[in-house]
C-alpha positions in Angstrom: 0.0 0.0 0.0 1.3 3.4 0.8 4.9 3.6 0.8 3.9 7.1 1.1 3.8 7.1 4.5 6.7 7.1 3.1 5.7 8.0 -0.1 3.7 10.7 0.3 4.3 12.0 3.3 5.3 11.6 3.5 8.3 11.2 1.6 7.1 14.1 -0.2 8.3 16.1 2.7 10.9 18.4 1.5 10.5 20.9 4.3 13.2 21.5 6.8 11.9 24.6 8.5 10.1 25.9 11.6 6.3 25.4 11.5 5.1 26.6 15.0 5.7 25.9 18.6 4.4 22.7 20.3 5.2 19.7 22.4 5.0 15.9 22.0 2.6 13.5 23.6 2.2 9.7 23.1 -0.7 7.2 23.6 0.7 3.9 25.0 -2.7 2.3 25.1 -2.7 2.0 21.3 0.8 0.4 21.0 1.1 -3.0 19.3 2.0 -5.7 21.8 3.2 -8.5 19.4 3.3 -12.1 20.6 5.6 -14.4 22.6 7.1 -15.8 19.4 7.0 -12.5 17.4 7.5 -9.5 19.7 6.8 -6.0 18.3 8.0 -2.7 19.8 6.1 0.4 18.8 8.3 2.9 20.5 11.8 3.2 21.9 13.5 6.1 23.7 17.1 7.4 23.8 17.3 9.6 26.9 21.1 9.5 27.2 21.4 13.2 26.3 18.3 14.3 28.3 18.0 16.0 31.7 14.5 15.6 33.0 15.0 18.4 35.5 14.6 20.8 32.6 10.9 19.9 32.3 7.9 20.1 34.6 8.1 17.4 37.3 6.4 14.2 36.4 2.8 13.8 37.7 1.8 10.5 39.4 -0.5 8.2 37.4 -3.7 9.5 39.0 -2.8 13.1 38.2 -2.3 12.5 34.6 -4.9 13.8 32.2 -6.3 11.8 29.3 -7.5 8.2 28.9 -7.5 5.9 31.9 -6.1 3.0 29.7 -3.0 5.2 28.9 -2.5 5.4 32.7 -3.0 1.6 33.1 -0.4 0.9 30.4 2.1 3.0 32.2 2.0 0.5 35.1 3.5 -2.1 32.9 7.3 -2.3 32.8 7.4 -2.0 29.0 5.6 1.3 29.0 6.7 2.9 32.3 9.6 4.7 30.6 7.1 6.8 28.6 5.2 8.2 31.6 6.9 11.6 31.2 5.4 11.9 27.7 1.9 12.0 29.3 2.9 15.2 31.1 2.9 18.7 29.6 6.3 19.2 28.1 8.6 22.2 27.4 7.3 23.5 24.0 9.6 24.4 21.2 9.6 24.9 17.4 8.2 22.0 15.4 11.0 21.0 13.0 10.8 18.3 10.3 13.3 16.4 8.2 13.1 13.3 6.0 15.5 10.7 4.8 14.5 8.1 2.3 11.2 6.6 3.6 11.6 8.0 7.1 10.6 11.2 8.9 11.9 13.0 12.0 9.6 15.4 13.8 11.1 17.4 16.7 9.4 19.7 19.1 10.8 21.0 22.4 13.4 18.7 23.8 12.2 15.6 21.9 12.5 14.2 18.4 10.5 11.3 17.1 12.0 9.4 14.2 9.2 7.6 12.4 9.1 4.4 10.3 5.7 4.7 8.7 5.0 1.1 7.7 2.1 0.7 5.3 -0.8 2.6 6.8 0.6 5.3 9.1 -0.1 8.9 8.2 -0.7 12.3 9.7 -4.1 13.8 10.5 -4.4 17.5 11.6 -7.2 18.8 13.7 -8.0 21.6 16.1 -6.7 21.0 19.6 -10.2 21.0 21.1 -11.2 18.2 18.7 -8.1 16.2 19.5 -8.8 16.5 23.3 -12.3 15.3 22.8 -11.3 12.3 20.7 -8.5 11.1 22.9 -10.3 11.7 26.2 -11.7 8.1 26.3 -10.3 5.1 24.5 -12.3 2.0 23.4 -11.5 -1.6 22.7 -9.9 -2.3 19.3 -11.1 -4.7 16.7 -8.8 -7.6 17.3 -10.6 -10.9 17.2 -8.9 -12.0 20.4 -11.0 -10.6 23.3 -8.1 -10.1 25.6 -6.0 -8.3 23.0 -9.1 -6.3 21.9 -9.3 -4.7 25.3 -5.6 -4.1 25.5 -5.1 -2.7 21.9 -7.2 0.4 22.3 -8.5 2.9 19.8 -10.4 6.2 19.8 -13.8 7.0 18.3 -14.3 9.5 15.6 -17.2 11.9 16.4 -20.2 11.1 14.3 -20.3 14.6 12.8 -17.0 13.6 11.0 -18.6 10.7 9.2 -19.5 11.9 5.8 -23.0 11.2 4.5 -23.1 8.6 1.7 -19.6 7.4 2.6 -18.7 3.8 3.7 -21.7 2.3 5.5 -21.2 1.6 9.2 -21.6 -2.0 10.5 -24.7 -2.9 12.4 -23.0 -2.8 15.7 -21.2 0.5 15.0 -22.3 4.1 15.8 -19.2 5.6 14.3 -15.7 4.7 13.1 -12.4 4.7 15.0 -8.9 6.2 14.7 -5.8 4.7 16.3 -3.5 7.6 17.4 0.0 6.9 18.6 1.8 10.3 18.8 0.8 13.9 18.7 2.5 17.2 18.3 0.3 19.6 20.3 0.2 23.4 19.7 -2.2 25.9 21.4 -4.7 25.7 18.6 -3.8 22.8 16.4 -2.6 19.1 16.7 -0.9 16.8 14.3 -1.4 13.2 15.1 0.2 10.0 13.7 -2.5 7.4 13.1 -2.3 3.8 11.9 -5.2 1.4 12.1 -2.8 -1.5 11.4 -0.5 -0.6 14.3 2.7 -1.2 12.2 4.1 2.3 12.8 7.3 2.5 14.8 9.1 5.5 16.2 12.3 6.2 18.1 12.4 9.2 20.4 15.7 11.0 21.0 15.7 13.6 23.8 18.2 16.4 24.4 18.9 18.7 27.3 18.0 21.7 25.1 15.3 22.5 22.5 15.8 21.0 19.1 16.3 23.5 16.3 16.3 23.5 12.5 20.1 23.1 12.3 19.9 19.9 14.3 17.8 18.3 11.6 20.1 19.2 8.7 22.6 16.9 7.0 25.5 19.0 8.3 24.5 18.5 11.9 26.5 16.3 14.3 23.2 14.9 15.4 22.2 13.9 11.8 23.7 10.3 12.0 22.3 9.9 15.5 18.8 10.7 14.3 18.8 7.9 11.8 21.0 5.4 13.6 18.1 3.2 14.8 16.8 2.7 11.2 18.2 1.0 8.2 18.4 4.2 6.3 20.8 5.2 3.6 21.4 8.7 2.3 18.6 10.7 0.7 18.6 11.0 -3.1 17.5 14.6 -3.0 19.9 16.5 -0.8 22.6 13.8 0.0 23.2 12.6 -3.6 27.0 12.9 -3.2 26.7 10.2 -0.5 24.4 8.1 -2.7 26.9 7.6 -5.5 29.4 5.5 -3.5 26.6 3.3 -2.4 25.5 2.9 -6.1 28.9 2.0 -7.3 29.3 -0.6 -4.5 25.9 -2.0 -5.5 27.0 -2.2 -9.1 30.2 -4.1 -8.2 28.2 -6.6 -6.1 25.8 -7.3 -9.0 28.8 -7.8 -11.3 30.5 -10.2 -8.9 27.4 -12.3 -8.5 26.7 -12.5 -12.2 23.1 -13.7 -11.5 19.9 -13.2 -13.5 18.3 -11.3 -10.6 16.1 -8.7 -12.2 16.7 -4.9 -11.8 13.4 -4.4 -9.9 14.3 -7.1 -7.3 17.9 -6.0 -7.1 16.8 -2.5 -6.2 14.4 -3.9 -3.5 17.2 -6.0 -2.1 19.3 -2.9 -1.2 17.2 -0.4 0.8 20.4 1.4 2.0 21.3 2.4 -1.6 17.8 2.9 -3.0 16.5 4.6 0.2 13.3 6.2 -1.3 12.4 3.3 -3.4 9.8 0.6 -2.6 7.6 -1.4 -5.0 5.7 1.7 -6.1 8.6 3.9 -6.9 10.7 1.1 -8.4 7.8 0.3 -10.9 7.2 3.9 -11.8 10.9 4.9 -11.8 11.8 2.1 -14.3 8.8 3.0 -16.4 10.0 6.6 -16.4 13.3 5.4 -17.9 11.6 3.0 -20.3 13.2 -0.1 -18.7 11.4 -3.4 -18.4 11.5 -4.2 -14.6 12.3 -7.9 -15.3 15.5 -7.1 -17.1 18.6 -8.6 -15.4 20.4 -6.1 -13.3 23.7 -7.6 -14.6 22.8 -6.6 -18.1 22.5 -3.0 -17.0 25.5 -2.9 -14.6 27.9 -4.5 -17.2 27.3 -1.6 -19.6 28.7 1.8 -18.6 26.2 3.6 -20.7 23.1 1.7 -19.3 24.4 2.0 -15.8 24.9 5.8 -16.0 21.5 6.1 -17.7 19.9 4.2 -14.8 21.6 6.3 -12.1 21.0 9.7 -13.7 17.4 8.7 -14.7 16.4 7.6 -11.3 17.8 10.8 -9.8 15.8 12.8 -12.3 12.6 10.8 -11.5 13.0 11.5 -7.7 13.4 15.2 -8.4 10.3 15.1 -10.6 8.3 13.3 -8.0 9.3 15.4 -5.0 9.2 18.8 -6.7 7.6 22.0 -5.5 5.0 21.6 -8.2 4.0 18.2 -6.8 3.6 19.8 -3.3 1.5 22.6 -4.7 -0.9 20.2 -6.3 -1.1 17.5 -3.6 -0.5 19.2 -0.3 -3.4 21.6 -0.5 -5.8 23.3 1.7 -9.4 21.9 1.9 -12.6 23.8 2.4 -13.8 21.4 5.0 -13.8 21.4 8.8 -13.6 17.6 8.8 -10.1 16.4 9.6 -10.9 13.0 8.1 -12.4 14.3 4.9 -11.2 12.6 1.6 -9.6 15.1 -0.7 -10.8 14.1 -4.1 -8.7 16.7 -6.0 -5.4 15.8 -4.3 -6.1 12.1 -4.9 -7.0 12.7 -8.6 -4.0 14.9 -9.2 -1.7 12.4 -7.7 -3.2 9.4 -9.5 -3.3 11.1 -12.9 0.1 12.8 -12.9 2.4 11.2 -10.3 1.3 7.5 -10.4 2.7 6.2 -13.7 2.0 2.4 -13.9 1.9 0.9 -10.4 -1.6 -0.1 -9.5 -3.0 1.7 -12.6 -5.2 0.4 -15.4 -3.8 2.8 -17.9 -1.0 5.3 -18.2 -0.7 8.7 -19.8 2.7 8.2 -21.5 4.5 11.4 -22.6 5.1 11.4 -26.4 8.9 11.4 -26.1 8.8 8.2 -23.9 6.1 6.7 -26.2 8.4 7.2 -29.2 11.3 5.6 -27.3 9.2 2.5 -26.6 8.2 2.4 -30.3 11.7 2.8 -31.5 12.8 -0.2 -29.5 9.8 -2.3 -30.4 8.7 -2.5 -26.7 5.0 -2.1 -27.6 5.0 -4.8 -30.3 3.8 -8.1 -28.8 5.5 -10.0 -31.6 8.9 -8.6 -31.0 11.5 -10.1 -28.6 13.5 -7.5 -26.7 17.2 -7.6 -27.8 16.5 -8.7 -31.4 16.6 -6.5 -34.5 13.5 -4.3 -34.8 12.4 -2.3 -37.8 11.4 1.2 -36.9 7.7 2.0 -36.7 5.9 5.3 -37.2 6.6 7.9 -34.5 4.4 10.7 -33.3 5.8 14.1 -34.4 2.8 16.3 -33.6 4.1 19.1 -31.4 0.6 19.6 -29.9 0.3 16.0 -28.8 1.5 15.7 -25.1 0.9 12.1 -24.2 -0.5 8.7 -25.4 -2.8 6.6 -23.3 -1.6 3.0 -23.0 -3.0 0.1 -21.1 -1.0 -1.2 -18.1 -0.1 -4.9 -18.0 0.9 -7.2 -15.2 3.8 -9.5 -16.1 4.6 -11.8 -13.3 4.4 -9.2 -10.4 5.4 -6.2 -12.5 3.3 -3.3 -13.7 4.4 -2.1 -17.2 3.1 -0.9 -20.5 5.8 -3.0 -22.3 4.2 -5.7 -24.5 7.3 -7.1 -26.3 8.4 -10.7 -25.5 11.4 -11.1 -23.2 14.4 -13.5 -23.4 14.1 -16.7 -21.4 16.4 -15.5 -18.6 14.4 -12.4 -17.9 11.8 -12.3 -15.1 8.1 -11.8 -15.6 7.4 -14.0 -18.5 5.4 -13.2 -21.6 1.8 -13.6 -20.3 0.0 -10.2 -20.3 -2.7 -9.7 -17.7 -4.8 -6.5 -17.6 -3.9 -4.5 -14.5 -6.7 -3.4 -12.2 -6.7 0.3 -11.4 -6.4 1.1 -7.7 -9.4 3.4 -8.0 -11.6 0.3 -8.5 -10.6 -1.1 -5.1 -13.6 0.3 -3.3 -12.9 1.3 0.3 -9.7 -0.8 0.4 -6.7 1.5 1.0 -4.3 1.6 -1.9 -1.8 4.3 -3.0 -1.5 8.0 -2.5 -1.8 10.7 0.1 -5.6 10.2 0.6 -5.7 6.5 0.6 -5.6 5.8 4.3 -8.1 4.0 6.4 -9.9 6.9 8.0 -10.0 9.2 4.9 -10.8 6.4 2.4 -13.8 5.4 4.4 -15.1 9.0 4.1 -14.8 8.9 0.3 -18.2 9.7 -1.2 -16.9 9.6 -4.7 -16.0 6.1 -5.5 -17.5 6.2 -8.9 -14.9 8.7 -10.0 -17.3 11.6 -10.6 -14.9 14.4 -9.7 -16.7 17.3 -11.2 -17.2 20.1 -8.6 -19.9 22.6 -8.3 -18.8 26.0 -9.6 -19.3 28.9 -7.3 -19.6 26.9 -4.1 -18.7 29.2 -1.2 -15.8 28.2 1.0 -16.8 26.8 4.4 -13.4 27.3 6.0 -9.7 27.2 5.2 -8.3 24.2 7.1 -4.9 22.8 6.5 -4.8 19.4 4.9 -2.7 16.8 6.7 0.2 17.3 4.3 0.1 21.1 4.8 2.3 20.6 7.9 5.1 20.3 5.5 4.3 23.1 3.0 5.3 26.2 5.0 8.3 26.6 2.7 10.1 24.8 -0.1 13.6 25.3 1.4 15.6 22.2 0.8 19.2 21.2 0.7 19.9 21.1 -3.0 
C-alpha cells in the first residue's frame, strides 16, 4: 500500500523549517503488543542526552490527564519509561526532516524518528477536537477478546462521518482512529495514526530545545537521528553520498553474475535505494523505459546503461518530489472535517504522479512513447534484444501524451508488451492491470488512501466534477500542509 507514509508524506516532505511551537505526547494504550514468538515494539527512547529536571516534574499516574487506559499501560514495565510523555512538556519549534522513507519530527526537547510502515499517516485537527477524541479510548477490533481490550482505539465523532460514505456496520455508531503520537500546539494538533499498528518510532531527547540546524545533514546529530533505522542517504539532498553506495551495489551485481532482475535487485538494497519501494521502483523504471524484469547484470555491465539508470532515477526523484507536486497534492481543503477525503489531491496524484503501479492505464509522454516504439517494446510479436524495424513515431508538437494500457507481467506493472528473453523475469503472459481506484474502500496508493479518509470517500464512482461557485466553508490545513510552509531544501 502506501509507501507514502513514506511516499507521500510523507516522503514528499521536502521541508526543513520551523512550523510553529508545540510539544510531544504519546498514547501507549494504542501500542502494538506482538506475541511471545514475534515481539513487536512500537516505541523506543534514547534519553542518554536528556536532563528531566529541565521539564515540569512528572505527575503521578492518578494526576495524569487523558484516557485511563493510557495510565493503566504505564503501570507495565514495557511502558513505564514513557510516563513523562503523558505530562505537559517544554514547548519548542516544530521541525521536520526526511531521509528516504523515514521522517523525523522534533518539538521541544524531543525528536521522534518515524518508520511509517504501510498505513501510518498524519491527521491534523483543532486542539479541542483532539482533546475530545482522545479523552476516552475504546477496545480495538482484534478478534482475540483479551487483545481487543488491550489494543485500544479512539472513536471518531459522528459529525465527522461523511454522508453517503462507507456504511457503518450494524454494531457501530461511528468509526475509529488509532492515534500513537501527537504534536500539540495551542490551537492545532498533528497526530500520527495507523489502524494496522505497524508504525514504529524512536524518540531522541536532548537537554535543550531541538532546532532546524539539528535536523540538517551537516549537523553532528544527523547520523544519531537515523542510527536506529536501516536508512541510507537521501537522493534529494545527499546525492553525493548516494553515488558510492550505487557504485558498490554495481560491483556486487557484477560479482554475483546472476539473473536477478533490476526491480528485485533494487528492492534488495534499501540502504542504496532509500526512497524506493515497489511503487517507486515500478514507476521509476517506467519513467526510464526499462522493463522491470531485465537482469540487473545486463545494466551494470554496460557503462552507458548504468549511467542512464543512475541519472534517470535521480531525475525521477526530483520530478516526484518537486515544488509543483507539493503545490498540487499538499493543498488546503474547504472542510472542517479532519478526516475528509480530498478528491482533488487524490485525482492529481493518481493522474500525474502515479505512472504504472496499481494503474489500469498510463498517460505516457510522447517522447517516452516514441522511445518505446523505436525499441519495439510495444510490439507483442517482437522479442527484446532482437533487431527491430522502426515503426511510425508521433511528431505532432501539440500531442502531449498517449494513453496506454498497463499490464501485469509476473508481479510487475508495465506498458511494455514485447516478449522477453528466457532468462528475464516476468514471462510473456499479459494480464490486464486493475486500477487502484476500482478497489472500493480498500486502502491503496496516494496521500488520501488511508483507512480513516478512504472510508469517508463519497466519490468512489470517480465523478470528480465540482460545483462551480460553491462558497468556501473554511480554510483548514490538509494533513500534508504541515510540510508546506516553505520549499527550502538542501539542493
